[in-house]
Backbone as numpy.savetxt, mean C-alpha at the origin, in Angstrom:
# Nx Ny Nz CAx CAy CAz Cx Cy Cz
-17.86 -6.40 -20.23 -17.87 -7.20 -18.58 -17.07 -7.80 -18.74
-16.58 -8.10 -17.93 -15.61 -9.18 -17.24 -16.10 -10.29 -16.13
-15.21 -10.96 -16.07 -15.28 -11.94 -15.24 -14.39 -11.85 -14.19
-14.44 -11.59 -13.04 -13.38 -11.10 -12.42 -13.74 -11.84 -11.18
-12.21 -12.44 -10.52 -12.16 -13.12 -9.59 -11.06 -11.87 -8.36
-11.79 -11.63 -7.21 -10.81 -10.82 -6.15 -10.45 -11.70 -5.13
-9.01 -12.08 -4.92 -8.66 -12.47 -3.52 -8.62 -11.91 -2.85
-9.22 -11.66 -1.73 -8.89 -10.58 -0.83 -7.92 -10.50 0.32
-7.31 -9.56 0.98 -6.52 -9.50 1.60 -6.78 -9.09 2.97
-7.52 -7.95 2.91 -8.70 -7.08 3.51 -9.61 -6.30 3.17
-10.22 -5.52 4.18 -11.32 -5.10 3.72 -11.86 -4.35 2.49
-10.56 -3.68 1.95 -10.83 -2.77 0.61 -11.00 -3.84 -0.26
-10.40 -5.06 0.00 -11.03 -6.25 -0.85 -12.35 -6.27 -1.01
-13.28 -6.26 -0.18 -14.95 -6.79 0.09 -15.33 -5.20 -0.53
-14.68 -3.75 -0.51 -15.39 -2.80 -1.31 -15.55 -3.29 -2.34
-14.10 -3.37 -2.74 -14.17 -3.75 -4.50 -14.58 -4.36 -5.12
-15.38 -5.63 -4.67 -15.93 -6.47 -5.14 -17.35 -6.16 -5.72
-17.91 -4.96 -4.38 -19.02 -4.24 -4.58 -19.29 -3.32 -5.44
-17.69 -2.23 -5.56 -17.96 -1.34 -6.69 -17.82 -1.95 -7.76
-16.97 -3.35 -7.87 -17.03 -3.97 -9.56 -18.66 -4.42 -10.02
-19.13 -5.09 -9.21 -20.79 -5.54 -9.42 -21.37 -4.35 -9.85
-21.16 -3.24 -9.35 -22.11 -2.01 -9.19 -22.04 -1.38 -10.93
-20.33 -1.94 -11.60 -20.01 -1.84 -12.67 -20.51 -2.39 -13.52
-20.94 -3.54 -13.46 -21.86 -4.16 -14.12 -20.82 -5.78 -14.21
-19.71 -6.10 -13.74 -18.92 -7.21 -14.05 -19.20 -7.95 -13.08
-19.25 -9.39 -13.38 -19.40 -10.73 -12.86 -17.98 -11.13 -12.04
-18.78 -11.01 -10.38 -17.63 -11.10 -9.62 -17.45 -12.16 -8.73
-16.82 -12.82 -8.43 -16.32 -13.97 -7.65 -15.17 -13.60 -6.22
-15.40 -14.05 -4.93 -14.75 -13.69 -4.29 -13.66 -14.36 -3.63
-12.62 -14.87 -3.47 -11.61 -15.68 -2.98 -10.87 -15.63 -1.64
-11.31 -16.58 -1.14 -10.39 -16.14 0.48 -10.74 -15.13 1.03
-12.00 -14.14 0.77 -12.81 -13.35 1.78 -14.41 -13.73 1.63
-14.88 -13.21 2.26 -16.39 -13.08 2.56 -17.20 -11.94 2.44
-17.63 -11.36 1.08 -18.24 -10.25 0.72 -19.80 -10.36 0.55
-20.66 -9.54 1.25 -22.21 -9.75 1.23 -22.79 -9.80 -0.08
-23.02 -10.54 -0.81 -23.82 -11.03 -1.82 -23.04 -11.24 -2.90
-21.69 -11.60 -2.64 -21.03 -12.35 -3.60 -20.43 -13.73 -3.86
-21.06 -14.06 -4.69 -20.33 -15.44 -4.59 -18.75 -15.85 -4.59
-18.53 -17.48 -3.64 -17.34 -17.12 -3.74 -16.79 -18.02 -4.30
-15.51 -18.18 -4.93 -14.65 -18.46 -5.92 -13.98 -19.95 -5.28
-13.75 -21.22 -6.40 -13.14 -22.12 -6.27 -12.59 -22.72 -6.99
-10.93 -23.00 -6.62 -10.07 -23.25 -7.77 -10.33 -24.26 -9.03
-11.71 -25.13 -8.53 -12.19 -25.87 -9.48 -12.66 -24.77 -10.71
-13.49 -23.76 -10.11 -14.52 -23.20 -11.52 -13.62 -22.67 -12.10
-14.00 -22.15 -13.47 -13.67 -22.04 -14.87 -12.97 -20.48 -14.45
-11.50 -20.39 -14.55 -10.94 -19.30 -14.45 -11.44 -17.73 -14.46
-11.28 -16.70 -14.06 -11.58 -15.64 -14.83 -10.45 -14.81 -15.87
-11.27 -13.88 -16.46 -10.53 -13.00 -17.38 -9.33 -12.07 -16.91
-9.66 -11.26 -15.15 -9.43 -10.96 -14.63 -9.06 -11.18 -13.14
-8.36 -11.56 -12.83 -7.53 -11.88 -11.01 -7.12 -10.47 -10.50
-7.88 -10.59 -9.60 -6.96 -9.22 -8.59 -6.74 -9.82 -7.37
-5.69 -10.01 -7.02 -4.89 -10.20 -5.86 -4.84 -9.13 -4.46
-4.27 -9.91 -3.34 -4.05 -8.53 -2.39 -3.11 -7.86 -2.59
-2.73 -6.99 -1.47 -1.95 -6.17 -1.63 -0.93 -6.80 -0.98
-0.80 -7.71 -0.06 0.63 -8.29 0.05 1.28 -9.13 -0.74
0.59 -9.60 -2.04 1.28 -10.12 -3.39 0.90 -11.13 -3.74
1.22 -11.69 -4.47 1.58 -12.81 -5.04 3.17 -13.21 -5.03
2.73 -14.79 -4.52 4.48 -15.48 -4.41 4.74 -16.02 -6.01
6.34 -15.89 -5.69 6.37 -16.64 -6.73 6.03 -17.96 -7.65
5.64 -18.73 -6.56 4.78 -20.24 -7.00 2.92 -19.80 -6.93
3.02 -18.59 -6.74 1.44 -18.47 -7.27 0.65 -18.31 -5.83
1.24 -18.20 -4.77 0.65 -18.48 -3.59 0.52 -17.35 -2.93
-0.87 -16.91 -2.27 -1.58 -15.63 -1.92 -1.94 -15.73 -0.33
-1.96 -14.80 0.42 -2.26 -14.92 1.62 -3.80 -14.00 1.81
-5.24 -14.93 1.83 -5.76 -13.81 2.15 -6.53 -13.88 3.61
-7.80 -13.48 3.85 -8.32 -13.64 4.94 -9.14 -14.62 5.51
-9.06 -15.61 4.55 -9.60 -17.07 5.22 -8.48 -18.06 5.14
-7.06 -17.75 4.60 -6.02 -18.76 4.52 -5.33 -18.45 2.81
-4.51 -19.22 2.70 -3.56 -19.16 1.79 -4.51 -19.77 0.51
-4.03 -19.53 -0.50 -4.60 -19.77 -2.00 -3.78 -19.72 -2.81
-3.67 -20.70 -4.10 -2.61 -20.84 -4.99 -3.59 -20.88 -6.35
-2.27 -20.11 -7.18 -2.86 -19.74 -8.28 -1.69 -20.88 -9.35
-2.61 -22.14 -10.01 -1.96 -23.21 -10.16 -1.88 -22.96 -11.80
-1.02 -23.84 -12.35 -0.37 -23.54 -13.76 -1.69 -24.02 -14.79
-2.77 -24.61 -14.52 -4.18 -24.52 -14.93 -4.77 -23.88 -14.74
-4.98 -22.97 -13.49 -5.37 -21.71 -13.88 -4.81 -21.00 -14.76
-3.60 -20.21 -14.76 -3.07 -19.87 -15.49 -3.18 -19.53 -17.08
-3.25 -20.98 -17.60 -3.23 -21.44 -18.79 -4.96 -21.20 -19.33
-5.77 -21.53 -18.35 -7.52 -21.11 -18.43 -7.89 -19.95 -18.45
-6.73 -19.14 -18.18 -6.82 -17.38 -18.31 -7.01 -17.00 -19.80
-6.13 -17.36 -19.99 -6.08 -16.87 -21.50 -5.15 -15.80 -22.06
-4.84 -15.53 -23.14 -4.15 -14.61 -23.56 -5.20 -13.40 -23.63
-4.44 -12.19 -23.26 -5.13 -10.99 -22.97 -6.12 -10.75 -21.56
-5.30 -11.95 -20.67 -6.19 -11.62 -19.40 -5.51 -10.77 -18.65
-5.64 -10.76 -17.57 -4.56 -9.36 -16.50 -4.96 -10.54 -15.08
-3.48 -10.67 -14.56 -3.46 -10.47 -13.19 -2.91 -9.28 -12.49
-3.56 -8.89 -11.38 -2.99 -7.57 -10.61 -2.87 -8.08 -9.23
-2.19 -7.54 -8.44 -2.06 -7.45 -7.14 -0.57 -6.75 -6.53
-0.74 -6.54 -5.19 0.47 -5.44 -4.92 1.56 -5.51 -5.47
2.15 -7.25 -5.10 3.65 -7.12 -5.86 3.19 -8.51 -6.16
4.02 -9.02 -7.78 3.94 -10.56 -8.31 4.89 -10.93 -8.50
5.50 -12.18 -7.93 6.66 -12.32 -7.80 7.45 -12.82 -9.11
8.78 -12.26 -9.53 9.45 -12.16 -10.99 9.29 -13.70 -11.79
9.18 -14.84 -11.24 9.43 -16.38 -12.20 7.56 -16.01 -12.48
6.71 -15.93 -11.37 5.26 -15.62 -11.73 5.00 -14.27 -13.26
5.62 -13.43 -12.93 5.13 -12.15 -13.95 6.18 -12.91 -15.60
7.16 -13.64 -15.42 7.91 -14.43 -16.54 6.89 -15.29 -16.95
6.24 -15.79 -16.68 5.52 -16.79 -17.01 3.90 -16.50 -17.67
3.29 -15.31 -16.77 2.32 -14.74 -17.38 2.63 -14.11 -18.69
4.10 -13.51 -19.10 4.15 -12.95 -19.81 4.28 -14.02 -21.13
4.95 -15.14 -20.53 4.66 -16.14 -22.14 3.30 -16.59 -22.32
2.41 -16.60 -21.29 1.15 -17.08 -21.59 0.27 -15.61 -22.29
0.83 -14.44 -22.15 0.44 -13.10 -22.74 -0.85 -12.67 -22.27
-0.25 -12.90 -20.61 -1.35 -12.79 -19.36 -0.89 -11.27 -18.83
-1.18 -10.40 -18.87 -1.07 -9.09 -18.45 -0.95 -8.79 -17.06
0.10 -7.84 -16.31 0.13 -8.11 -14.91 0.67 -6.48 -14.56
-0.29 -5.99 -13.19 0.08 -4.73 -12.78 0.36 -4.86 -11.51
1.55 -4.29 -11.13 1.84 -4.29 -9.84 1.67 -2.95 -8.93
0.21 -2.64 -8.40 0.47 -1.36 -7.70 1.72 -0.80 -6.84
2.17 -1.78 -6.04 3.60 -0.97 -5.55 4.23 -0.52 -6.40
4.11 -0.82 -7.44 5.23 -0.31 -8.28 4.91 0.49 -9.25
3.94 0.92 -9.40 3.01 2.29 -10.07 2.97 3.22 -9.06
3.84 4.74 -9.86 3.97 5.90 -8.89 2.31 6.46 -8.76
1.62 6.21 -9.48 0.22 6.78 -9.07 -0.31 6.05 -8.00
-0.49 4.91 -7.87 -0.70 4.23 -6.85 0.18 4.52 -5.69
1.50 5.04 -5.71 1.60 5.12 -4.35 1.55 6.41 -3.94
1.14 7.55 -4.62 0.75 8.74 -4.30 -0.16 8.97 -3.97
-1.21 8.05 -4.68 -2.71 8.15 -3.80 -3.29 7.61 -2.81
-2.06 6.32 -2.60 -2.39 5.38 -1.38 -1.70 6.13 -0.40
-0.86 6.99 -0.71 -0.11 7.81 0.26 -1.18 8.74 1.86
-1.91 8.99 0.76 -3.04 9.98 1.36 -3.57 9.77 2.59
-4.50 8.28 2.57 -5.38 7.43 3.36 -4.56 6.96 4.33
-2.84 6.56 4.12 -1.56 6.53 4.98 -1.50 7.42 6.03
-1.23 8.49 5.70 -0.99 9.93 6.31 -2.23 10.29 7.52
-3.42 10.26 6.85 -4.41 10.46 7.50 -5.06 9.17 8.56
-4.53 8.27 7.84 -4.96 7.15 9.49 -3.62 7.02 10.25
-2.48 7.43 9.88 -1.19 7.37 10.72 -1.42 8.99 11.86
-2.22 9.80 11.84 -2.19 11.13 12.08 -3.42 10.81 13.45
-4.59 9.73 12.73 -5.74 9.80 13.80 -5.53 8.62 14.68
-4.11 7.38 14.18 -3.70 6.69 15.29 -2.83 7.25 16.29
-1.74 8.44 16.30 -1.32 9.17 16.49 -2.07 10.04 17.58
-3.16 11.17 17.36 -4.31 11.25 17.92 -4.39 10.45 19.45
-5.15 9.29 19.13 -5.79 8.20 19.74 -4.48 7.67 20.94
-3.13 7.88 20.13 -2.08 7.42 21.39 -1.79 8.19 22.40
-1.41 9.15 21.45 -1.30 10.29 22.72 -2.35 10.99 23.68
-3.56 11.36 22.99 -4.58 11.61 23.87 -4.46 13.02 23.97
-4.00 13.82 23.10 -4.35 15.10 22.67 -3.87 15.36 21.13
-4.47 16.71 20.97 -4.24 16.73 19.67 -2.65 17.40 19.16
-2.37 17.98 18.04 -1.31 17.73 17.54 -1.27 19.43 17.02
-1.85 20.05 17.21 -1.56 21.37 16.95 -0.64 21.67 18.08
0.94 22.52 17.41 1.65 23.31 17.80 2.34 22.04 18.38
2.17 21.02 18.30 3.18 19.97 19.09 4.49 19.53 17.67
5.65 19.27 18.55 6.31 18.78 17.52 6.44 17.38 16.95
6.35 17.27 15.88 6.40 15.93 15.48 7.53 15.67 14.43
7.90 14.41 14.62 9.35 13.82 13.66 8.56 13.02 12.27
9.33 13.00 11.46 8.95 12.08 10.68 10.32 11.62 10.08
10.23 10.33 10.22 11.76 9.71 9.54 11.40 9.00 8.11
12.09 9.80 6.98 11.76 9.90 5.77 10.95 10.71 4.97
11.42 11.11 3.62 10.56 12.08 3.16 10.55 11.41 1.85
10.03 10.30 1.68 9.66 10.27 0.56 8.05 10.07 -0.02
7.26 9.82 -0.29 5.69 9.94 -0.67 4.53 10.14 0.62
5.08 9.09 0.94 4.07 9.04 2.34 5.22 10.23 3.27
5.82 10.50 3.63 6.57 11.57 4.21 6.13 13.01 4.22
6.07 12.63 2.68 5.70 14.00 2.41 4.43 14.30 2.29
3.60 13.82 2.32 2.00 14.06 2.82 1.31 14.08 3.89
2.65 13.31 4.78 2.32 13.70 6.20 2.69 15.25 6.65
3.79 15.20 6.16 4.27 16.78 6.59 3.06 17.93 6.20
2.73 17.46 4.88 1.81 18.50 4.40 0.41 18.42 5.48
-0.19 17.18 5.78 -1.12 17.21 6.96 -0.65 17.46 7.98
0.47 17.66 8.50 0.55 17.77 10.03 0.95 19.37 10.22
1.46 19.88 8.69 1.50 21.32 8.63 -0.43 21.76 8.82
-1.14 21.71 8.22 -2.52 21.58 8.01 -3.31 21.48 9.50
-2.66 20.89 10.31 -3.67 20.69 11.63 -2.85 21.80 12.60
-1.50 22.40 12.09 -0.91 23.51 13.28 0.12 22.87 13.98
0.64 21.67 13.48 1.23 20.74 14.54 2.96 21.24 13.53
3.92 21.01 14.04 5.63 21.24 13.56 5.56 20.59 13.06
5.99 19.77 11.56 6.57 18.85 11.52 8.33 19.02 11.37
9.21 18.14 11.51 10.40 17.97 12.16 10.50 16.86 10.80
11.58 17.04 9.98 11.85 15.87 8.96 13.26 15.23 9.71
13.85 13.79 9.28 14.68 13.37 9.20 15.08 12.72 8.56
16.17 12.74 7.33 16.31 12.02 6.21 17.95 12.00 6.36
18.35 11.08 5.64 19.87 10.40 4.98 20.09 11.36 4.18
19.09 11.90 2.78 19.49 12.38 1.89 19.54 14.08 1.80
20.75 14.48 1.57 20.86 15.87 1.62 19.99 16.35 1.04
19.70 15.93 -0.63 18.61 16.56 -1.64 17.24 16.80 -0.45
17.04 15.19 -0.29 15.81 15.70 0.52 15.77 16.21 1.82
16.51 16.72 2.06 16.56 17.79 3.53 16.55 19.07 3.35
17.20 19.31 1.87 17.21 20.63 0.96 15.81 20.67 0.85
14.75 19.60 0.20 13.92 19.93 -0.37 12.92 20.40 0.57
13.06 19.64 1.96 12.05 20.28 3.13 12.31 21.29 3.70
14.11 21.72 3.61 13.87 23.37 4.09 13.37 23.93 2.79
13.63 24.20 1.72 12.92 24.34 0.82 11.23 25.10 0.60
10.76 23.57 1.41 9.07 23.88 1.66 8.80 24.56 3.35
9.69 24.95 3.87 9.82 25.33 5.14 9.92 24.49 6.10
10.05 23.24 6.06 9.85 22.62 6.90 12.07 22.36 7.64
11.87 21.91 8.93 12.76 21.92 10.00 13.71 20.51 9.54
14.77 20.29 8.57 15.20 19.16 8.69 16.47 19.08 9.33
16.66 17.68 9.90 18.05 16.83 10.46 18.48 15.34 9.59
19.81 15.66 9.40 20.58 14.15 9.18 19.80 13.36 9.98
19.52 11.93 9.20 19.01 11.02 10.28 20.15 10.77 11.25
21.00 10.84 11.23 22.57 10.34 12.03 22.64 11.44 13.21
22.29 12.95 13.00 22.52 13.70 13.53 21.86 13.50 15.46
23.24 13.67 16.11 22.65 13.31 17.85 21.91 14.49 17.84
21.63 16.04 17.66 21.17 16.91 18.07 19.94 16.72 17.76
18.76 16.18 18.39 17.65 16.07 17.87 16.59 17.03 19.09
16.04 17.79 18.38 14.84 18.92 18.99 14.00 17.89 19.90
13.35 18.56 20.69 12.27 17.93 21.62 11.20 17.49 20.90
10.60 15.95 20.47 9.55 15.48 19.88 8.28 14.54 20.89
7.33 15.45 20.48 6.67 14.60 21.36 6.09 13.31 20.51
6.14 12.96 19.40 5.74 12.01 18.99 6.90 11.59 17.36
7.02 10.50 17.01 7.69 10.26 15.61 6.60 9.15 14.37
7.06 9.58 13.44 6.27 8.49 12.00 7.72 7.98 11.30
7.45 6.91 11.81 8.54 6.27 10.72 8.35 6.04 9.23
8.68 6.66 8.04 8.27 5.80 6.76 9.10 5.13 6.42
10.45 5.08 6.71 11.53 4.66 6.28 11.95 3.09 6.08
11.80 2.29 5.39 11.32 1.18 5.02 13.28 0.48 5.39
13.70 0.69 6.59 15.39 0.22 6.79 15.40 0.24 8.22
15.69 -0.37 9.21 16.41 -0.70 10.52 17.16 0.99 10.77
15.89 1.76 11.16 16.57 2.90 11.65 16.30 3.31 13.29
14.96 2.48 13.63 14.78 3.31 15.29 15.56 2.00 15.82
16.93 2.75 16.12 17.78 2.28 17.44 17.07 2.63 18.72
17.99 2.53 19.83 17.60 2.69 21.26 17.97 4.24 21.40
18.46 5.32 20.41 18.89 6.52 20.66 17.10 7.22 20.74
16.41 6.56 20.01 15.02 6.65 20.06 14.27 6.67 20.92
14.37 5.99 21.84 13.81 5.35 22.57 14.11 5.89 24.40
15.25 6.67 24.44 15.81 7.15 25.95 14.28 7.71 26.77
14.64 8.35 27.75 13.95 8.94 28.82 13.59 10.20 27.84
14.48 10.97 27.49 13.69 12.49 27.10 13.66 11.60 25.62
13.23 11.05 25.16 13.01 10.62 23.71 11.26 10.84 23.37
10.88 10.88 22.13 9.67 10.87 22.02 8.38 10.12 23.25
7.43 10.60 23.20 6.14 9.60 23.62 5.74 8.49 22.92
5.94 8.29 21.83 4.93 8.41 20.63 5.85 7.53 19.30
5.88 6.35 19.10 6.75 6.14 17.83 6.06 4.95 17.11
5.35 5.48 15.83 4.09 4.80 14.71 5.21 4.41 13.61
5.09 3.29 13.56 5.99 2.51 12.45 5.06 2.20 11.36
5.43 3.38 9.83 4.47 2.99 8.76 5.47 2.13 7.67
6.49 1.67 8.00 6.87 0.85 7.44 6.49 -0.48 7.00
6.67 -1.11 5.74 6.38 -2.61 5.33 7.25 -3.42 6.05
7.13 -4.46 6.37 7.07 -5.74 7.19 8.85 -6.13 6.72
9.78 -5.39 7.48 9.65 -6.05 8.96 9.54 -4.72 9.45
10.00 -3.53 8.98 9.28 -2.33 9.62 10.76 -1.72 10.30
11.13 -0.73 10.90 12.19 0.24 11.01 12.64 0.06 12.14
12.39 -1.01 12.99 13.03 -1.09 13.72 14.28 -2.01 14.12
15.09 -2.05 15.05 16.69 -2.79 15.02 16.11 -3.97 15.46
16.58 -4.67 15.19 16.26 -6.07 15.05 16.65 -6.47 17.05
17.80 -5.56 17.46 18.15 -5.49 18.80 16.93 -5.07 19.92
15.94 -4.42 19.36 14.94 -3.80 20.19 13.94 -4.78 20.03
13.47 -5.61 19.12 12.37 -6.48 18.81 12.26 -6.89 20.11
10.72 -7.04 20.69 10.17 -7.82 21.71 10.85 -7.02 23.14
11.09 -6.18 23.26 12.27 -5.26 24.20 11.12 -4.54 24.97
10.68 -5.27 26.28 9.62 -4.52 26.95 9.74 -2.99 26.99
10.65 -2.61 27.46 10.66 -0.91 27.67 10.27 0.18 26.27
9.96 -0.35 25.44 9.63 0.17 24.04 8.00 -0.18 24.12
7.73 -1.08 24.68 6.51 -1.91 24.39 4.90 -0.96 24.20
5.21 0.13 25.14 4.17 1.59 25.35 4.35 2.47 24.58
5.60 2.36 24.02 5.72 3.96 23.10 5.61 3.02 21.64
5.98 2.32 21.40 6.23 1.46 19.62 4.93 1.27 18.86
4.78 1.20 18.21 3.31 0.78 17.46 3.96 0.72 16.05
3.53 -0.63 15.36 3.65 -0.80 14.13 2.53 -0.99 13.47
1.67 -0.35 12.34 0.89 -0.22 12.03 0.77 -0.16 10.46
0.27 -1.73 9.46 0.46 -1.78 8.58 -0.92 -1.81 7.49
-0.58 -1.73 5.97 -2.03 -1.65 5.68 -2.82 -0.45 6.06
-2.41 0.59 6.15 -3.59 1.80 6.91 -4.59 2.25 6.10
-4.27 2.16 4.85 -5.41 2.47 4.09 -6.49 1.79 4.18
-6.45 0.07 4.00 -7.67 -0.84 3.92 -8.01 -0.87 5.25
-7.72 -0.41 6.65 -8.34 -0.29 7.66 -8.90 1.10 8.09
-8.53 2.28 7.45 -9.28 3.31 8.07 -9.84 4.07 6.86
-9.74 3.56 5.97 -10.44 4.19 4.30 -10.81 3.13 3.40
-11.15 1.90 3.77 -11.10 0.56 2.84 -12.17 1.28 1.59
-13.08 2.09 1.69 -13.78 2.46 0.37 -13.14 3.29 -0.46
-12.27 4.13 0.12 -11.45 4.83 -1.00 -10.16 3.81 -1.09
-9.43 3.52 -0.11 -8.71 2.47 -1.17 -8.91 1.42 -1.89
-10.35 1.01 -1.78 -10.53 0.06 -3.19 -10.79 1.00 -4.49
-11.38 2.99 -4.25 -11.09 3.12 -5.37 -9.60 3.11 -6.01
-8.99 3.75 -5.00 -7.37 3.84 -5.83 -6.79 2.77 -6.62
-7.06 1.58 -6.06 -7.27 0.25 -6.93 -7.84 0.21 -8.16
-8.75 0.78 -8.17 -9.35 0.67 -9.10 -8.84 1.65 -10.33
-8.52 3.08 -10.42 -8.12 4.23 -10.41 -6.59 3.59 -10.99
-6.07 2.48 -9.90 -4.98 3.05 -10.88 -4.34 1.76 -11.67
-5.70 0.70 -11.89 -5.88 0.04 -13.30 -6.41 -0.03 -14.52
-7.37 1.09 -13.93 -7.41 2.18 -15.61 -6.51 2.72 -15.97
-5.59 3.86 -14.66 -4.97 4.27 -15.67 -3.30 3.51 -16.06
-3.13 2.38 -15.40 -1.91 1.86 -16.04 -2.48 1.55 -17.33
-3.63 0.43 -17.60 -4.05 0.12 -18.82 -4.14 0.95 -19.66
-4.52 2.46 -19.58 -4.42 3.45 -20.22 -3.05 3.69 -20.77
-2.15 3.80 -19.99 -0.97 4.41 -21.04 -0.33 2.86 -21.85
-0.50 1.56 -21.08 -0.16 0.60 -21.91 -1.20 0.65 -23.29
-2.21 1.12 -23.65 -2.93 1.35 -24.41 -1.89 2.35 -25.26
-2.04 3.79 -25.06 -1.44 4.60 -25.68 0.47 4.23 -25.94
1.11 3.65 -25.05 2.35 3.25 -25.53 2.30 1.96 -26.31
1.66 1.28 -26.51 1.39 0.07 -27.27 1.12 0.23 -28.82
0.97 -1.42 -29.64 0.97 -1.28 -30.54 -0.83 -0.78 -31.12
-0.73 -0.21 -32.31 -1.92 0.67 -32.29 -3.12 -0.35 -32.51
-2.98 -1.75 -33.32 -3.77 -2.80 -33.12 -3.99 -3.35 -31.81
-5.66 -3.06 -31.10 -6.24 -3.84 -29.82 -6.62 -5.05 -30.00
-6.42 -5.65 -28.67 -7.32 -6.73 -28.80 -8.56 -6.79 -28.84
-9.32 -7.66 -29.15 -10.95 -7.61 -29.24 -11.34 -7.78 -27.90
-10.36 -8.27 -27.09 -10.65 -9.06 -25.84 -11.02 -7.67 -24.67
-10.34 -6.69 -25.17 -10.20 -5.41 -24.14 -10.50 -4.02 -24.94
-11.03 -3.61 -24.39 -11.61 -1.88 -25.22 -10.90 -1.01 -25.15
-10.99 0.14 -26.17 -9.99 0.77 -26.40 -9.54 1.78 -25.44
-10.11 1.73 -24.28 -9.39 2.68 -23.34 -8.22 1.73 -22.47
-7.45 1.03 -23.23 -6.73 0.16 -22.86 -7.02 -1.09 -21.97
-8.34 -1.51 -22.07 -8.95 -2.81 -21.24 -9.41 -2.69 -20.04
-9.65 -1.50 -19.63 -10.72 -1.66 -18.49 -11.85 -0.57 -18.66
-13.20 -0.99 -18.89 -14.06 0.11 -19.14 -14.20 0.74 -17.94
-13.88 1.69 -17.46 -13.80 2.44 -16.39 -15.25 2.98 -15.79
């Protein structure tokens, strides 16, 4: 059993608290209101596990929670002790280095391949639900553009195919365009001016790729931007009134549309990561952590 503090950024963290309690851990919620879960205050004894928000923990220890900003102080870190664990979406490099000095393990979900693949599923399914709601029609037999063929783009293309839609890929990478063709998908270079008619577009590329050419009179009726902050919209179009009805940026979709599954993915990622650390690490384990790599799943 572990003493765990969950510093929550969205509803997935509320479900994570409930999940951890059911597994027998002592849990406190920091910066979120979770039914039946005690709140954590900075003067409380530090836990041996801190699970931070998906938005991450900054270089100086600051985190953005639902109730406001909170901070991991030096006393907090020192009090956690060697063998403790801090996990979050991302963690500032200076804080990671400090944790290493204190022998505190760190896990950054957004750098873990297993997390990114699993998280792509609720992201894609939530994006499709948003598109149906925005368009007012089904996606069956409709041409839908996908900018970027990374993990989310690939899962999106697969799900759209299963819906009977016609996914069309826009990619800078020649290799990824070739992969799209090998999978039976239409593909175009991102800069190609010869674009087919599109009902709508999903952007997954974390770069300013959505320029005026995507919002012309003959352009798609809707553009849903799934890229992380600041998104894929070029600077000159931010705040432009003529795209307001067509452009929508949606962040943190898993925590919004499937918070229970999103919480499970966090827990699965921690278990997988710690299992790999155990297998790749020294033969002698720490008495503070169990033999499956630290987390009894």
